[in-house]
C-alpha atoms as a printed R data frame, in Angstrom:
    type eleno elety resid chain resno       x       y       z
1   ATOM     1    CA   MET     A     1 -20.796  22.472  -1.827
2   ATOM     2    CA   MET     A     2 -17.524  20.749  -0.922
3   ATOM     3    CA   THR     A     3 -15.903  19.019  -3.885
4   ATOM     4    CA   LEU     A     4 -13.108  16.583  -3.110
5   ATOM     5    CA   GLY     A     5 -10.462  16.001  -5.780
6   ATOM     6    CA   LEU     A     6  -8.998  12.506  -5.624
7   ATOM     7    CA   LEU     A     7  -5.978  11.146  -7.478
8   ATOM     8    CA   ASN     A     8  -3.567   8.302  -6.900
9   ATOM     9    CA   CYS     A     9   0.139   8.497  -6.205
10  ATOM    10    CA   SER     A    10   2.866   7.615  -8.676
11  ATOM    11    CA   SER     A    11   5.602   5.010  -8.776
12  ATOM    12    CA   LYS     A    12   7.865   7.887  -9.877
13  ATOM    13    CA   LYS     A    13   8.987   9.722  -6.754
14  ATOM    14    CA   LEU     A    14  11.567  12.268  -5.732
15  ATOM    15    CA   PRO     A    15  14.522  10.574  -4.015
16  ATOM    16    CA   VAL     A    16  14.379  12.841  -0.944
17  ATOM    17    CA   ARG     A    17  12.030  13.584   1.948
18  ATOM    18    CA   SER     A    18   9.300  15.961   0.805
19  ATOM    19    CA   PRO     A    19   5.542  16.706   1.039
20  ATOM    20    CA   ALA     A    20   3.339  14.406  -1.006
21  ATOM    21    CA   TRP     A    21   2.509  16.918  -3.757
22  ATOM    22    CA   LEU     A    22   6.244  17.306  -4.362
23  ATOM    23    CA   MET     A    23   7.179  13.655  -3.820
24  ATOM    24    CA   TYR     A    24   4.992  12.454  -6.689
25  ATOM    25    CA   SER     A    25   5.600  15.446  -8.937
26  ATOM    26    CA   ARG     A    26   8.385  13.551 -10.640
27  ATOM    27    CA   SER     A    27   5.565  12.033 -12.682
28  ATOM    28    CA   PRO     A    28   4.300  14.358 -15.458
29  ATOM    29    CA   ARG     A    29   0.908  12.655 -15.299
30  ATOM    30    CA   PHE     A    30   0.548  13.172 -11.562
31  ATOM    31    CA   SER     A    31   1.614  16.810 -11.887
32  ATOM    32    CA   GLN     A    32  -1.003  17.529 -14.533
33  ATOM    33    CA   GLN     A    33  -3.761  15.725 -12.640
34  ATOM    34    CA   TYR     A    34  -2.893  17.546  -9.437
35  ATOM    35    CA   GLN     A    35  -2.841  20.970 -11.071
36  ATOM    36    CA   SER     A    36  -6.165  20.214 -12.759
37  ATOM    37    CA   LEU     A    37  -7.830  19.177  -9.492
38  ATOM    38    CA   LEU     A    38  -6.551  22.259  -7.664
39  ATOM    39    CA   LYS     A    39  -8.725  24.295 -10.038
40  ATOM    40    CA   LYS     A    40 -11.754  22.012  -9.972
41  ATOM    41    CA   ALA     A    41 -12.037  20.941  -6.324
42  ATOM    42    CA   SER     A    42 -12.336  22.505  -2.875
43  ATOM    43    CA   LYS     A    43  -9.766  20.067  -1.482
44  ATOM    44    CA   VAL     A    44  -7.373  17.585  -3.059
45  ATOM    45    CA   ARG     A    45  -6.362  14.273  -1.519
46  ATOM    46    CA   ILE     A    46  -3.912  11.646  -2.767
47  ATOM    47    CA   LEU     A    47  -4.388   7.882  -2.592
48  ATOM    48    CA   SER     A    48  -1.248   5.996  -1.603
49  ATOM    49    CA   ALA     A    49  -0.888   2.215  -1.449
50  ATOM    50    CA   LYS     A    50   1.353   2.580   1.592
51  ATOM    51    CA   HIS     A    51  -0.192   5.537   3.401
52  ATOM    52    CA   GLY     A    52  -3.881   5.489   2.467
53  ATOM    53    CA   LEU     A    53  -5.475   8.916   1.953
54  ATOM    54    CA   LEU     A    54  -2.906  11.720   2.054
55  ATOM    55    CA   ASN     A    55  -3.140  15.454   2.394
56  ATOM    56    CA   PRO     A    56  -0.840  16.945  -0.276
57  ATOM    57    CA   THR     A    57   1.171  18.641   2.487
58  ATOM    58    CA   ASP     A    58   1.864  15.397   4.395
59  ATOM    59    CA   VAL     A    59   5.645  14.940   4.497
60  ATOM    60    CA   LEU     A    60   6.905  11.558   3.282
61  ATOM    61    CA   ASP     A    61  10.156   9.666   3.086
62  ATOM    62    CA   PRO     A    62  10.904   8.019  -0.265
63  ATOM    63    CA   TYR     A    63   9.423   4.530  -0.496
64  ATOM    64    CA   ASP     A    64   8.733   1.752  -2.947
65  ATOM    65    CA   PHE     A    65   5.357   0.087  -2.453
66  ATOM    66    CA   GLN     A    66   2.763  -0.775  -5.089
67  ATOM    67    CA   LEU     A    67  -0.992  -1.266  -4.794
68  ATOM    68    CA   SER     A    68  -0.524  -4.764  -6.231
69  ATOM    69    CA   GLU     A    69   1.328  -5.703  -3.033
70  ATOM    70    CA   LEU     A    70  -1.911  -5.328  -1.059
71  ATOM    71    CA   THR     A    71  -3.645  -8.695  -1.128
72  ATOM    72    CA   GLY     A    72  -6.466 -10.326   0.801
73  ATOM    73    CA   GLY     A    73  -6.890  -8.881   4.265
74  ATOM    74    CA   ALA     A    74  -4.368  -6.109   3.637
75  ATOM    75    CA   MET     A    75  -6.428  -4.779   0.733
76  ATOM    76    CA   ALA     A    76  -9.631  -4.990   2.787
77  ATOM    77    CA   ARG     A    77  -8.004  -2.986   5.591
78  ATOM    78    CA   TRP     A    78  -6.706  -0.415   3.099
79  ATOM    79    CA   ILE     A    79 -10.184   0.048   1.595
80  ATOM    80    CA   LYS     A    80 -11.727   0.435   5.062
81  ATOM    81    CA   LYS     A    81  -9.062   2.978   6.071
82  ATOM    82    CA   VAL     A    82  -9.522   5.027   2.896
83  ATOM    83    CA   ARG     A    83 -13.319   4.927   3.110
84  ATOM    84    CA   GLU     A    84 -13.265   6.187   6.703
85  ATOM    85    CA   ALA     A    85 -10.853   8.988   5.778
86  ATOM    86    CA   ILE     A    86 -13.039  10.089   2.850
87  ATOM    87    CA   LEU     A    87 -16.175  10.068   5.001
88  ATOM    88    CA   ILE     A    88 -14.412  12.321   7.519
89  ATOM    89    CA   GLU     A    89 -13.871  14.818   4.695
90  ATOM    90    CA   ASN     A    90 -17.674  14.695   4.149
91  ATOM    91    CA   PRO     A    91 -17.608  15.718   0.469
92  ATOM    92    CA   ASP     A    92 -20.741  16.516  -1.520
93  ATOM    93    CA   ARG     A    93 -18.987  15.450  -4.700
94  ATOM    94    CA   ILE     A    94 -15.796  13.530  -5.538
95  ATOM    95    CA   LEU     A    95 -13.886  14.180  -8.764
96  ATOM    96    CA   SER     A    96 -11.239  11.582  -9.493
97  ATOM    97    CA   TYR     A    97  -8.239  10.803 -11.655
98  ATOM    98    CA   LEU     A    98  -7.515   7.136 -10.968
99  ATOM    99    CA   SER     A    99  -5.360   4.586 -12.746
100 ATOM   100    CA   SER     A   100  -6.993   1.260 -13.578
101 ATOM   101    CA   GLY     A   101  -5.690  -0.498 -10.450
102 ATOM   102    CA   TYR     A   102  -6.855   2.214  -8.090
103 ATOM   103    CA   ARG     A   103 -10.165   2.503  -9.913
104 ATOM   104    CA   VAL     A   104 -10.854  -1.202  -9.332
105 ATOM   105    CA   ALA     A   105  -9.913  -0.941  -5.647
106 ATOM   106    CA   CYS     A   106 -12.045   2.178  -5.171
107 ATOM   107    CA   ASN     A   107 -15.113   0.426  -6.592
108 ATOM   108    CA   SER     A   108 -15.331  -1.194  -3.149
109 ATOM   109    CA   LEU     A   109 -15.321   2.099  -1.248
110 ATOM   110    CA   GLY     A   110 -19.076   2.543  -1.500
111 ATOM   111    CA   VAL     A   111 -18.769   6.270  -2.263
112 ATOM   112    CA   PRO     A   112 -19.745   7.890  -5.586
113 ATOM   113    CA   LEU     A   113 -16.748   8.845  -7.730
114 ATOM   114    CA   GLU     A   114 -16.923  11.026 -10.830
115 ATOM   115    CA   GLU     A   115 -14.083  10.360 -13.228
116 ATOM   116    CA   VAL     A   116 -12.563  13.472 -14.801
117 ATOM   117    CA   ASN     A   117 -11.936  13.161 -18.511
118 ATOM   118    CA   GLY     A   118  -9.990  15.386 -20.843
119 ATOM   119    CA   GLY     A   119  -6.560  15.807 -22.357
120 ATOM   120    CA   VAL     A   120  -4.705  17.320 -19.414
121 ATOM   121    CA   PHE     A   121  -1.369  15.705 -20.293
122 ATOM   122    CA   GLN     A   122  -0.785  16.725 -23.905
123 ATOM   123    CA   LYS     A   123   0.438  20.262 -23.280
124 ATOM   124    CA   SER     A   124   3.162  19.169 -20.841
125 ATOM   125    CA   ALA     A   125   4.490  15.843 -22.072
126 ATOM   126    CA   LYS     A   126   7.906  16.361 -20.524
127 ATOM   127    CA   ILE     A   127   7.747  17.788 -17.051
128 ATOM   128    CA   GLY     A   128   9.765  15.045 -15.355
129 ATOM   129    CA   SER     A   129  12.336  15.574 -12.628
130 ATOM   130    CA   ASN     A   130  14.213  18.135 -14.734
131 ATOM   131    CA   GLY     A   131  11.196  20.043 -15.999
132 ATOM   132    CA   LYS     A   132   8.759  22.607 -14.719
133 ATOM   133    CA   MET     A   133   5.483  22.493 -12.838
134 ATOM   134    CA   ARG     A   134   3.189  25.421 -12.204
135 ATOM   135    CA   ARG     A   135   2.253  25.945  -8.559
136 ATOM   136    CA   GLY     A   136  -0.094  28.864  -8.130
137 ATOM   137    CA   ASN     A   137   1.442  31.834  -9.925
138 ATOM   138    CA   TRP     A   138   5.037  30.654  -9.907
139 ATOM   139    CA   ILE     A   139   7.120  27.981 -11.556
140 ATOM   140    CA   VAL     A   140   8.946  25.198  -9.736
141 ATOM   141    CA   CYS     A   141  12.222  24.377 -11.483
142 ATOM   142    CA   TRP     A   142  13.768  21.111 -10.362
143 ATOM   143    CA   PRO     A   143  17.503  20.648 -10.083
144 ATOM   144    CA   ILE     A   144  18.668  17.276 -11.330
145 ATOM   145    CA   GLU     A   145  18.481  14.262  -9.043
146 ATOM   146    CA   TRP     A   146  22.109  14.065  -7.910
147 ATOM   147    CA   LEU     A   147  21.841  17.626  -6.627
148 ATOM   148    CA   LEU     A   148  18.684  16.925  -4.610
149 ATOM   149    CA   VAL     A   149  20.385  13.888  -3.061
150 ATOM   150    CA   LEU     A   150  23.599  15.807  -2.307
151 ATOM   151    CA   ILE     A   151  21.724  18.470  -0.357
152 ATOM   152    CA   ALA     A   152  19.431  16.017   1.453
153 ATOM   153    CA   SER     A   153  22.427  13.890   2.507
154 ATOM   154    CA   ASN     A   154  23.611  16.766   4.706
155 ATOM   155    CA   PRO     A   155  20.828  17.347   7.275
156 ATOM   156    CA   ARG     A   156  22.625  20.273   8.918
157 ATOM   157    CA   GLY     A   157  23.107  21.945   5.576
158 ATOM   158    CA   ILE     A   158  25.749  22.264   2.919
159 ATOM   159    CA   SER     A   159  27.450  25.482   1.915
160 ATOM   160    CA   LEU     A   160  26.134  27.132  -1.206
161 ATOM   161    CA   SER     A   161  29.740  27.568  -2.344
162 ATOM   162    CA   LYS     A   162  30.269  23.790  -2.176
163 ATOM   163    CA   VAL     A   163  27.095  23.206  -4.191
164 ATOM   164    CA   GLU     A   164  28.282  25.735  -6.744
165 ATOM   165    CA   GLY     A   165  31.668  23.992  -6.839
166 ATOM   166    CA   GLU     A   166  30.044  20.609  -7.504
167 ATOM   167    CA   ILE     A   167  27.980  22.140 -10.305
168 ATOM   168    CA   CYS     A   168  31.030  23.799 -11.869
169 ATOM   169    CA   ALA     A   169  32.946  20.517 -11.707
170 ATOM   170    CA   ARG     A   170  30.186  18.708 -13.607
171 ATOM   171    CA   TYR     A   171  29.262  21.321 -16.210
172 ATOM   172    CA   SER     A   172  31.556  23.396 -18.383
173 ATOM   173    CA   ASP     A   173  28.845  25.607 -19.872
174 ATOM   174    CA   SER     A   174  28.375  28.794 -17.845
175 ATOM   175    CA   GLY     A   175  24.673  29.013 -18.731
176 ATOM   176    CA   THR     A   176  24.039  25.471 -17.445
177 ATOM   177    CA   ARG     A   177  25.887  26.271 -14.242
178 ATOM   178    CA   ARG     A   178  23.808  29.398 -13.592
179 ATOM   179    CA   CYS     A   179  20.596  27.497 -14.379
180 ATOM   180    CA   GLN     A   180  21.341  24.694 -11.880
181 ATOM   181    CA   ILE     A   181  22.328  27.121  -9.112
182 ATOM   182    CA   ASP     A   182  19.150  29.116  -9.723
183 ATOM   183    CA   ARG     A   183  17.070  25.936  -9.608
184 ATOM   184    CA   VAL     A   184  18.521  25.017  -6.226
185 ATOM   185    CA   LYS     A   185  17.690  28.420  -4.780
186 ATOM   186    CA   LYS     A   186  14.109  28.396  -6.108
187 ATOM   187    CA   CYS     A   187  13.243  24.786  -5.310
188 ATOM   188    CA   PRO     A   188  10.585  24.640  -2.526
189 ATOM   189    CA   LEU     A   189  12.430  21.702  -0.976
190 ATOM   190    CA   HIS     A   190  15.205  24.002   0.142
191 ATOM   191    CA   ILE     A   191  16.018  26.725   2.622
192 ATOM   192    CA   VAL     A   192  18.949  28.981   1.763
193 ATOM   193    CA   GLU     A   193  20.260  31.016   4.699
194 ATOM   194    CA   ASN     A   194  23.614  32.655   5.381
195 ATOM   195    CA   GLY     A   195  25.297  30.870   2.517
196 ATOM   196    CA   VAL     A   196  24.021  27.443   3.627
197 ATOM   197    CA   ILE     A   197  21.394  25.341   1.853
198 ATOM   198    CA   ARG     A   198  19.399  22.473   3.344
199 ATOM   199    CA   ASN     A   199  16.315  20.368   2.760
200 ATOM   200    CA   ARG     A   200  13.579  22.091   4.790
201 ATOM   201    CA   TYR     A   201  11.813  18.763   5.459
202 ATOM   202    CA   LEU     A   202  14.817  16.837   6.764
203 ATOM   203    CA   LYS     A   203  15.151  16.977  10.523
204 ATOM   204    CA   VAL     A   204  18.588  17.645  11.967
205 ATOM   205    CA   GLY     A   205  20.060  14.357  13.162
206 ATOM   206    CA   GLN     A   206  18.043  12.355  10.621
207 ATOM   207    CA   ASP     A   207  19.924  10.444   7.973
208 ATOM   208    CA   GLY     A   208  19.458  11.577   4.398
C-alpha cells in the first residue's frame, strides 16, 4: 500500500536557494509535520501556492506568494494542477497536515484526505532558523540568517577564513564563534572544499 504524506508550505522560508524541505524548515510547525510524515508515509509531497505539488527535493528560489493570492480562474487551475499531480502518484491513502486555507482549497480536489491529529509541535516549540531539526539520524544545525546570505551571495564560493573572520568580528565569545563555524560546515546547504565554502544549490554565474 502506497501512503502519500501531504503538507502545505510555510510563509517562513530560508532566504537562500535550497530544496523545498530545507526552504520551509524555517517554520517549526512545518519541520515537525514533515518529520512526522516521513515516518508515517511512503512518500511526502508539499503543497505550494506558487509551485503546486512539490517533491521535497525540488530546488527553489526564495519567494513570497500566498494561497490567498489565487483567486477565481487561478485557483481553479491550481486545484486542477494539484489533483493531476496527486493522481500521478496513485496513492492508496493520503495522510495530511493542512492549514485551514489549504484544507478548504483541497476540499475541491476530489481525493480522500485523512487529517493527521496529535501534538507533534509541543516537544520542539523553538526550532526556528537558529534551532535544530532531525533529519534521519543526524541533526541539522542552522547558522544564523546573515551567514546563509553571505555565503549564497558568492556563487563561486567564499573562503572559509573570510567566513571565520566575519564571525569573529561579530562575536566576542569563543564558544559562539566555534558554534557558528561548526554550523556552517555541517549545514546541508553548503559544500566545503579546499578551504572554500559555497551554497551547493546555487549555480555558478547565478546571482545570490
